[in-house]
N, C-alpha and C positions, 0 to 999 in steps of 0.2 A: 288459168292457170297453165306455164308450159310445161307438161312432161320432160321431167331430164335425164337422159342414160346412166343409167348404173353397170360401172368401167368393172369387170370380172380379171380377177390375176388367183388364178388357182392353178396348183398342181405345174408350180415351176419348177427347175433344181437351177437354183443362183447361181457361179463361184467367183467371187470374184476380188479380185487386190484391194478394192476401199467398200464401198456402203453396197445393201443389196439391190434394196425399193426406196425412194423415193417419189413423196407426193405434197405437190407444195405451189399454196396459191393457187384453188383450183374452189369449187360453189360443188363442183359431181360428184356424183356416189359413186363410194368402189365400197369396194370386197375383193380383203386379201386373205384371203385360204387356200389352205391344205399344199402349202408349197415350203422348202428342203430352201435355208438360207445356208450360206457355207461363205464364208467374214476374215475382211479383215476390218473392217472404219462398224460400220450402224445397222444392222441388219434392215431393220426397216424407220422408215423417218419420214413422220409428219408435221409439215409446216402448215404452221399459218391460211388451214385449212375454216374455216367460221361459219359461211352453210353449209358448205353438205356434210354430208356423214357418210364414218370412214368402220366399216365391220373390219377386224383384227380378227380371224378363229381358225386356228388346231395347224398355222403352224411352229416351221422347230430352226431354229437358231446355235449355228457354233459355230467356236471363235472367234468372234471380232468381241470388242472391247464395248460394244455396246448394243443390246438385244431390240433395247423402240424405244422411239426420241420422239416423241409429244412437243411440238411445238408453238405456244401460242396457236394450240388448238382450240377447234367441242364440237360434242357431238361424235365422239370416238368411242368407241367398242371395243373392249377384247376383252377375248373369247381364250 
């Protein structure tokens, strides 16, 4: 069995006019934690993540029209 890498997005301050973090079309493992996200769009968007696992923990999202958007994905944990 092949071991996959885990990508960690941690302790980031993200400011933008559109979306903050977007993860799409992957089978990799991700952890998004302790980030501050100020934006006008979507704070965290997860799209078509069907095999990998994503953990979203202890994030602060402000000013957007959507905080977290999950589209056609499984194995997503939000804390």
